TORDOKE-341471 format. One record per residue (C-alpha): z, x, y; residue in one letter; chain; residue number from 1. Coordinates in steps of 0.02 Angstrom, whole numbers. Last residue first. Example, Ala and Ser with C-alpha at 12.3 -4.5 7.8 and 13.67 -1.06 7.14 Angstrom:
// residues 2
<r <357,684,-53>,S,A,2>
<r <390,615,-225>,A,A,1>
//
This chain:
// residues 451
<r <718,-719,-1455>,L,A,451>
<r <626,-556,-1416>,L,A,450>
<r <733,-512,-1266>,I,A,449>
<r <888,-535,-1373>,A,A,448>
<r <843,-376,-1467>,A,A,447>
<r <880,-283,-1306>,P,A,446>
<r <1070,-311,-1322>,E,A,445>
<r <1145,-246,-1160>,E,A,444>
<r <984,-285,-1069>,L,A,443>
<r <975,-461,-1140>,M,A,442>
<r <1158,-498,-1103>,G,A,441>
<r <1141,-437,-924>,K,A,440>
<r <989,-549,-897>,L,A,439>
<r <1082,-700,-965>,T,A,438>
<r <1232,-664,-854>,Q,A,437>
<r <1116,-636,-706>,L,A,436>
<r <1037,-807,-733>,F,A,435>
<r <1209,-887,-747>,R,A,434>
<r <1262,-809,-584>,S,A,433>
<r <1106,-870,-494>,G,A,432>
<r <1139,-1047,-551>,Q,A,431>
<r <1324,-1037,-505>,A,A,430>
<r <1286,-973,-331>,G,A,429>
<r <1156,-1106,-297>,D,A,428>
<r <969,-1070,-300>,I,A,427>
<r <836,-1167,-204>,V,A,426>
<r <898,-1188,-24>,R,A,425>
<r <1016,-1044,-56>,H,A,424>
<r <871,-921,-67>,D,A,423>
<r <943,-788,-180>,C,A,422>
<r <946,-598,-173>,S,A,421>
<r <994,-530,-344>,M,A,420>
<r <1082,-363,-359>,T,A,419>
<r <1077,-251,-513>,I,A,418>
<r <1191,-103,-547>,R,A,417>
<r <1157,11,-694>,M,A,416>
<r <1285,91,-809>,R,A,415>
<r <1268,232,-934>,P,A,414>
<r <1441,240,-1018>,R,A,413>
<r <1584,364,-1011>,I,A,412>
<r <1743,311,-1100>,T,A,411>
<r <1917,255,-1051>,V,A,410>
<r <2009,168,-1192>,E,A,409>
<r <2078,-9,-1206>,G,A,408>
<r <1934,-75,-1310>,D,A,407>
<r <1808,-5,-1185>,V,A,406>
<r <1870,45,-1011>,V,A,405>
<r <1735,121,-901>,V,A,404>
<r <1695,294,-835>,P,A,403>
<r <1517,294,-765>,T,A,402>
<r <1361,391,-812>,D,A,401>
<r <1233,326,-689>,E,A,400>
<r <1076,223,-710>,I,A,399>
<r <983,194,-546>,G,A,398>
<r <979,34,-446>,G,A,397>
<r <879,-125,-472>,V,A,396>
<r <855,-256,-336>,A,A,395>
<r <805,-426,-405>,L,A,394>
<r <711,-550,-296>,I,A,393>
<r <735,-736,-277>,G,A,392>
<r <671,-899,-205>,A,A,391>
<r <488,-853,-184>,E,A,390>
<r <408,-933,-30>,P,A,389>
<r <443,-809,42>,P,A,388>
<r <467,-626,-10>,N,A,387>
<r <654,-607,-24>,I,A,386>
<r <724,-447,51>,I,A,385>
<r <805,-325,-70>,A,A,384>
<r <987,-275,-77>,T,A,383>
<r <1040,-100,-129>,F,A,382>
<r <1139,-6,-261>,E,A,381>
<r <1142,167,-340>,H,A,380>
<r <986,239,-259>,I,A,379>
<r <938,404,-339>,G,A,378>
<r <753,386,-297>,F,A,377>
<r <707,334,-475>,M,A,376>
<r <834,194,-460>,G,A,375>
<r <735,111,-321>,L,A,374>
<r <676,-38,-423>,N,A,373>
<r <612,-196,-339>,S,A,372>
<r <583,-351,-445>,V,A,371>
<r <497,-511,-390>,S,A,370>
<r <494,-695,-439>,F,A,369>
<r <356,-828,-445>,T,A,368>
<r <217,-707,-400>,A,A,367>
<r <54,-785,-340>,G,A,366>
<r <-24,-641,-243>,T,A,365>
<r <-50,-456,-281>,Y,A,364>
<r <-183,-461,-418>,E,A,363>
<r <-280,-611,-354>,E,A,362>
<r <-306,-521,-188>,P,A,361>
<r <-398,-379,-278>,T,A,360>
<r <-312,-212,-296>,L,A,359>
<r <-406,-56,-243>,K,A,358>
<r <-287,13,-112>,R,A,357>
<r <-283,183,-200>,D,A,356>
<r <-94,166,-216>,R,A,355>
<r <-120,-11,-280>,A,A,354>
<r <-248,53,-405>,R,A,353>
<r <-117,166,-483>,G,A,352>
<r <15,30,-478>,A,A,351>
<r <-106,-90,-563>,M,A,350>
<r <-136,28,-710>,E,A,349>
<r <46,77,-731>,R,A,348>
<r <106,-103,-718>,V,A,347>
<r <-23,-166,-842>,E,A,346>
<r <15,-32,-971>,A,A,345>
<r <202,-59,-960>,S,A,344>
<r <185,-248,-975>,I,A,343>
<r <78,-225,-1130>,Q,A,342>
<r <205,-107,-1208>,V,A,341>
<r <350,-222,-1166>,I,A,340>
<r <267,-372,-1247>,G,A,339>
<r <185,-514,-1153>,K,A,338>
<r <220,-701,-1154>,A,A,337>
<r <361,-698,-1026>,H,A,336>
<r <253,-589,-912>,A,A,335>
<r <130,-731,-891>,N,A,334>
<r <53,-637,-744>,R,A,333>
<r <113,-464,-700>,V,A,332>
<r <91,-466,-511>,V,A,331>
<r <59,-315,-402>,P,A,330>
<r <180,-308,-255>,T,A,329>
<r <131,-196,-111>,I,A,328>
<r <242,-91,0>,L,A,327>
<r <209,16,150>,G,A,326>
<r <97,152,217>,D,A,325>
<r <91,279,78>,E,A,324>
<r <122,161,-65>,I,A,323>
<r <285,94,-137>,A,A,322>
<r <260,-28,-280>,V,A,321>
<r <363,-188,-293>,A,A,320>
<r <329,-277,-458>,V,A,319>
<r <294,-464,-441>,G,A,318>
<r <333,-562,-599>,V,A,317>
<r <228,-714,-645>,H,A,316>
<r <332,-826,-758>,V,A,315>
<r <253,-990,-815>,L,A,314>
<r <345,-1156,-809>,N,A,313>
<r <365,-1144,-622>,F,A,312>
<r <488,-1244,-517>,R,A,311>
<r <426,-1306,-348>,R,A,310>
<r <567,-1362,-234>,V,A,309>
<r <537,-1499,-105>,Y,A,308>
<r <536,-1535,82>,G,A,307>
<r <412,-1403,138>,D,A,306>
<r <408,-1288,-11>,Q,A,305>
<r <544,-1173,-78>,W,A,304>
<r <488,-1080,-232>,Q,A,303>
<r <550,-1071,-410>,A,A,302>
<r <587,-961,-560>,N,A,301>
<r <773,-969,-520>,C,A,300>
<r <783,-1154,-566>,N,A,299>
<r <680,-1109,-719>,P,A,298>
<r <833,-1026,-799>,H,A,297>
<r <791,-996,-983>,Q,A,296>
<r <613,-944,-944>,R,A,295>
<r <683,-839,-802>,L,A,294>
<r <787,-741,-928>,A,A,293>
<r <632,-692,-1029>,A,A,292>
<r <537,-636,-874>,A,A,291>
<r <686,-536,-811>,V,A,290>
<r <708,-456,-983>,A,A,289>
<r <526,-403,-988>,K,A,288>
<r <535,-331,-812>,L,A,287>
<r <697,-239,-849>,V,A,286>
<r <627,-165,-1010>,F,A,285>
<r <474,-104,-915>,D,A,284>
<r <590,-29,-783>,N,A,283>
<r <673,77,-916>,I,A,282>
<r <503,151,-951>,S,A,281>
<r <378,134,-1091>,V,A,280>
<r <268,266,-1170>,K,A,279>
<r <91,290,-1230>,L,A,278>
<r <-7,442,-1291>,G,A,277>
<r <-56,354,-1453>,D,A,276>
<r <44,474,-1562>,K,A,275>
<r <192,455,-1445>,E,A,274>
<r <202,267,-1464>,L,A,273>
<r <324,270,-1611>,M,A,272>
<r <437,397,-1527>,A,A,271>
<r <422,298,-1366>,N,A,270>
<r <489,142,-1454>,I,A,269>
<r <640,233,-1526>,S,A,268>
<r <683,320,-1363>,K,A,267>
<r <667,157,-1267>,R,A,266>
<r <780,67,-1390>,A,A,265>
<r <915,199,-1368>,E,A,264>
<r <906,190,-1179>,I,A,263>
<r <907,0,-1186>,V,A,262>
<r <1062,3,-1297>,R,A,261>
<r <1158,117,-1177>,G,A,260>
<r <1110,18,-1021>,M,A,259>
<r <1280,-60,-985>,D,A,258>
<r <1249,-178,-840>,V,A,257>
<r <1348,-194,-680>,D,A,256>
<r <1322,-356,-582>,M,A,255>
<r <1285,-405,-402>,T,A,254>
<r <1248,-574,-322>,L,A,253>
<r <1180,-591,-146>,Y,A,252>
<r <1159,-735,-24>,F,A,251>
<r <1011,-785,83>,T,A,250>
<r <987,-934,198>,P,A,249>
<r <801,-906,237>,V,A,248>
<r <755,-926,421>,P,A,247>
<r <824,-758,479>,G,A,246>
<r <814,-648,324>,I,A,245>
<r <642,-708,270>,S,A,244>
<r <518,-761,403>,T,A,243>
<r <539,-592,490>,V,A,242>
<r <478,-521,325>,L,A,241>
<r <305,-596,338>,R,A,240>
<r <255,-530,510>,K,A,239>
<r <322,-354,484>,A,A,238>
<r <243,-337,312>,I,A,237>
<r <79,-406,382>,T,A,236>
<r <76,-279,523>,K,A,235>
<r <117,-138,402>,R,A,234>
<r <-27,-188,289>,M,A,233>
<r <-152,-200,432>,Q,A,232>
<r <-103,-25,485>,S,A,231>
<r <-5,8,644>,T,A,230>
<r <-71,145,756>,P,A,229>
<r <53,289,774>,V,A,228>
<r <117,320,950>,D,A,227>
<r <157,505,960>,E,A,226>
<r <305,601,1031>,Y,A,225>
<r <352,743,1147>,E,A,224>
<r <172,797,1170>,A,A,223>
<r <140,983,1151>,E,A,222>
<r <106,1095,1300>,D,A,221>
<r <286,1159,1307>,P,A,220>
<r <264,1236,1134>,T,A,219>
<r <339,1185,968>,W,A,218>
<r <311,1301,822>,S,A,217>
<r <150,1299,722>,A,A,216>
<r <177,1293,535>,A,A,215>
<r <163,1464,460>,A,A,214>
<r <-5,1546,429>,P,A,213>
<r <-25,1609,250>,G,A,212>
<r <85,1747,181>,A,A,211>
<r <89,1682,3>,A,A,210>
<r <-94,1723,-12>,S,A,209>
<r <-262,1637,-28>,P,A,208>
<r <-176,1466,-22>,A,A,207>
<r <-194,1361,-178>,E,A,206>
<r <-274,1190,-172>,A,A,205>
<r <-189,1035,-243>,A,A,204>
<r <-99,997,-80>,E,A,203>
<r <-263,1016,14>,V,A,202>
<r <-351,891,-99>,D,A,201>
<r <-204,769,-91>,R,A,200>
<r <-213,766,98>,K,A,199>
<r <-395,719,111>,V,A,198>
<r <-561,813,111>,V,A,197>
<r <-706,691,130>,R,A,196>
<r <-834,688,-12>,G,A,195>
<r <-912,528,52>,G,A,194>
<r <-748,433,39>,P,A,193>
<r <-607,549,-15>,G,A,192>
<r <-607,672,-160>,S,A,191>
<r <-656,825,-59>,G,A,190>
<r <-703,988,-144>,E,A,189>
<r <-608,1126,-56>,I,A,188>
<r <-686,1295,-12>,R,A,187>
<r <-742,1240,162>,A,A,186>
<r <-565,1184,199>,L,A,185>
<r <-503,1363,190>,D,A,184>
<r <-318,1356,147>,V,A,183>
<r <-189,1451,249>,G,A,182>
<r <-52,1332,197>,K,A,181>
<r <-9,1276,375>,E,A,180>
<r <-192,1270,427>,A,A,179>
<r <-238,1169,273>,A,A,178>
<r <-94,1049,306>,L,A,177>
<r <-158,1019,483>,R,A,176>
<r <-337,994,427>,R,A,175>
<r <-284,874,289>,A,A,174>
<r <-179,777,414>,L,A,173>
<r <-327,762,532>,P,A,172>
<r <-437,697,390>,S,A,171>
<r <-578,806,328>,A,A,170>
<r <-768,809,336>,K,A,169>
<r <-815,992,356>,V,A,168>
<r <-911,1008,518>,R,A,167>
<r <-1095,1051,521>,G,A,166>
<r <-1197,1211,530>,G,A,165>
<r <-1218,1227,343>,N,A,164>
<r <-1031,1203,323>,V,A,163>
<r <-920,1230,473>,T,A,162>
<r <-735,1264,476>,P,A,161>
<r <-619,1129,547>,A,A,160>
<r <-532,1148,712>,A,A,159>
<r <-347,1114,701>,P,A,158>
<r <-293,933,729>,A,A,157>
<r <-202,915,894>,S,A,156>
<r <-16,903,875>,E,A,155>
<r <115,772,839>,S,A,154>
<r <280,825,761>,A,A,153>
<r <300,750,588>,Q,A,152>
<r <393,586,562>,A,A,151>
<r <233,483,565>,S,A,150>
<r <164,577,415>,A,A,149>
<r <125,426,305>,G,A,148>
<r <28,352,449>,R,A,147>
<r <-85,505,453>,D,A,146>
<r <-118,567,628>,G,A,145>
<r <-130,471,789>,A,A,144>
<r <-158,634,877>,A,A,143>
<r <-80,655,1048>,G,A,142>
<r <-196,756,1163>,K,A,141>
<r <-136,878,1294>,T,A,140>
<r <-266,925,1425>,A,A,139>
<r <-201,798,1550>,P,A,138>
<r <-25,870,1553>,E,A,137>
<r <138,827,1468>,R,A,136>
<r <72,693,1352>,K,A,135>
<r <132,533,1272>,T,A,134>
<r <184,440,1430>,A,A,133>
<r <9,458,1502>,P,A,132>
<r <-62,354,1359>,T,A,131>
<r <-140,453,1220>,P,A,130>
<r <-327,488,1206>,E,A,129>
<r <-376,427,1036>,K,A,128>
<r <-389,494,861>,E,A,127>
<r <-395,373,717>,S,A,126>
<r <-308,371,551>,D,A,125>
<r <-270,196,486>,G,A,124>
<r <-375,194,329>,S,A,123>
<r <-259,252,194>,D,A,122>
<r <-359,290,37>,G,A,121>
<r <-280,461,20>,D,A,120>
<r <-307,492,206>,D,A,119>
<r <-393,375,328>,G,A,118>
<r <-578,337,360>,A,A,117>
<r <-543,332,547>,A,A,116>
<r <-516,519,552>,A,A,115>
<r <-698,555,512>,E,A,114>
<r <-755,440,651>,S,A,113>
<r <-632,520,770>,A,A,112>
<r <-694,695,730>,E,A,111>
<r <-874,643,750>,S,A,110>
<r <-847,570,924>,A,A,109>
<r <-893,737,1003>,P,A,108>
<r <-1075,710,947>,E,A,107>
<r <-1143,828,815>,G,A,106>
<r <-1294,726,764>,A,A,105>
<r <-1218,696,595>,E,A,104>
<r <-1069,611,674>,D,A,103>
<r <-1180,510,788>,D,A,102>
<r <-1267,452,630>,G,A,101>
<r <-1124,347,569>,P,A,100>
<r <-1060,230,704>,P,A,99>
<r <-963,301,852>,A,A,98>
<r <-775,298,847>,A,A,97>
<r <-633,206,931>,V,A,96>
<r <-716,36,944>,A,A,95>
<r <-573,-82,978>,T,A,94>
<r <-583,-262,925>,G,A,93>
<r <-505,-428,972>,G,A,92>
<r <-541,-404,1157>,G,A,91>
<r <-727,-410,1129>,G,A,90>
<r <-819,-414,964>,V,A,89>
<r <-1004,-438,983>,G,A,88>
<r <-1113,-542,1098>,E,A,87>
<r <-1283,-601,1044>,I,A,86>
<r <-1400,-644,1189>,G,A,85>
<r <-1486,-474,1188>,S,A,84>
<r <-1539,-497,1007>,I,A,83>
<r <-1727,-510,1038>,D,A,82>
<r <-1818,-486,873>,E,A,81>
<r <-1938,-339,853>,D,A,80>
<r <-1854,-248,708>,A,A,79>
<r <-1800,-405,619>,S,A,78>
<r <-1616,-448,629>,A,A,77>
<r <-1444,-396,567>,I,A,76>
<r <-1307,-396,699>,V,A,75>
<r <-1135,-314,699>,A,A,74>
<r <-949,-346,725>,I,A,73>
<r <-949,-532,766>,V,A,72>
<r <-769,-596,761>,A,A,71>
<r <-726,-723,625>,G,A,70>
<r <-566,-638,567>,V,A,69>
<r <-494,-540,712>,E,A,68>
<r <-558,-365,746>,A,A,67>
<r <-492,-189,724>,T,A,66>
<r <-573,-22,763>,G,A,65>
<r <-554,132,653>,G,A,64>
<r <-741,151,628>,A,A,63>
<r <-836,71,771>,G,A,62>
<r <-858,-114,807>,L,A,61>
<r <-1013,-182,894>,F,A,60>
<r <-1147,-113,777>,I,A,59>
<r <-1324,-166,824>,K,A,58>
<r <-1493,-180,740>,R,A,57>
<r <-1451,-167,557>,L,A,56>
<r <-1627,-212,503>,V,A,55>
<r <-1676,-365,402>,G,A,54>
<r <-1603,-472,265>,D,A,53>
<r <-1449,-583,268>,G,A,52>
<r <-1267,-605,216>,R,A,51>
<r <-1228,-419,204>,A,A,50>
<r <-1073,-367,108>,V,A,49>
<r <-904,-308,171>,L,A,48>
<r <-810,-207,41>,E,A,47>
<r <-620,-211,27>,M,A,46>
<r <-478,-90,64>,T,A,45>
<r <-313,-167,13>,A,A,44>
<r <-158,-263,67>,K,A,43>
<r <-170,-321,248>,D,A,42>
<r <-357,-291,249>,T,A,41>
<r <-445,-125,274>,E,A,40>
<r <-632,-154,283>,I,A,39>
<r <-765,-44,204>,E,A,38>
<r <-941,-67,270>,A,A,37>
<r <-1116,-135,242>,L,A,36>
<r <-1126,-162,55>,I,A,35>
<r <-1296,-239,20>,D,A,34>
<r <-1292,-421,-37>,G,A,33>
<r <-1442,-479,67>,N,A,32>
<r <-1551,-328,99>,A,A,31>
<r <-1531,-211,247>,I,A,30>
<r <-1655,-84,317>,E,A,29>
<r <-1561,46,418>,D,A,28>
<r <-1589,56,606>,G,A,27>
<r <-1405,62,651>,E,A,26>
<r <-1312,148,510>,S,A,25>
<r <-1250,84,342>,K,A,24>
<r <-1092,129,248>,L,A,23>
<r <-987,95,402>,W,A,22>
<r <-810,158,388>,Q,A,21>
<r <-630,99,386>,V,A,20>
<r <-653,-56,495>,L,A,19>
<r <-483,-134,523>,Q,A,18>
<r <-462,-317,483>,G,A,17>
<r <-381,-468,564>,E,A,16>
<r <-295,-625,503>,E,A,15>
<r <-291,-585,317>,M,A,14>
<r <-170,-688,213>,T,A,13>
<r <-289,-748,77>,P,A,12>
<r <-386,-583,72>,S,A,11>
<r <-562,-536,127>,L,A,10>
<r <-565,-653,277>,A,A,9>
<r <-730,-596,351>,E,A,8>
<r <-760,-495,509>,M,A,7>
<r <-929,-569,549>,H,A,6>
<r <-1104,-496,536>,V,A,5>
<r <-1219,-608,637>,K,A,4>
<r <-1388,-637,556>,T,A,3>
<r <-1540,-642,670>,A,A,2>
<r <-1684,-757,626>,M,A,1>
//
């Protein structure tokens, strides 16, 4: 009996998925549990497994296409079974590339199928014929390009060299960067899916000479702009955050913190950890202090529910991590019960997998409070948007040497500005202020974190 392959809900908040690549081709023998494809969800790239045995008879959704959860994207059946009555994904999906096999056969769709796998783990690349508004004449083609390069001028991806009579598998952005740097793609070992050359591979390669081809200048034949397809992550960010600033009555509290003691403590701890190849960051101290302060102020470690407030006894801190196409928040669970070194190790490990889109749903959901730090980008102060249903988020700026008055004398001290965004339905001004006072005290005297 035929088995319909559905677009499955691979994350708690997933409403639709984008097919990164098929790992099986039409005609392949399939066993229950085999990995059929890679699907980009709203937060990560996940594996789609077979739910039956037989032959992969028909693929309805090509690489780069999207479909709503529950849509039929392929069929597994016996070789002689009639599947003509099974309808695949319709309006909910867009097949922008042929299934694997056409690529090897040298069909024109091969470039699109390669592009659909994304760059650096980002799966939104797909080439398509632009709408009339995006081109100056019919021969001009607007490339969707890498989502992380949306600010660059659009242009057709340069032709890739051939290897053993076939095309080098590379993303459009990798091809463009290779042309600009004068790098031969055939000499680069790809680190992407299936050995595909991606942006980081080209950036790591050295050009044959300093006088490589310069970036192409604008010509009248080039499109004036490009419409970049929206990734599943970006769609979810847009959908969730419009439920924050408007519906959530938000107010902001800002404090300056003297970070001199934290800087000294960090130097001492890192000196002890050096032999083990470990180190902690300023942000690790902030995360530990936030967790400790929330234990003392459970009214801030809370969420707004429909008609009631849920206060948490355990502290699960979400740590905002910027990735190529958006933002993801890995969660340090039970952060109040963990030491700074353990928090540091967890954050580094999860942040690395977040950038590779390898986090599981359990690792980026369930935070009770979040922290966003932009100090490493030279940002002095900012306000962060609350991630509902959480009631608060802390925005952390950079440390700056600032003249301050101490004991009646002006001196220079390393100061850091922190701003808490509060959901007024859960946190009152006095409650938020007391939390920040506790947090400030812990950062200015790090030993207090351990109490």
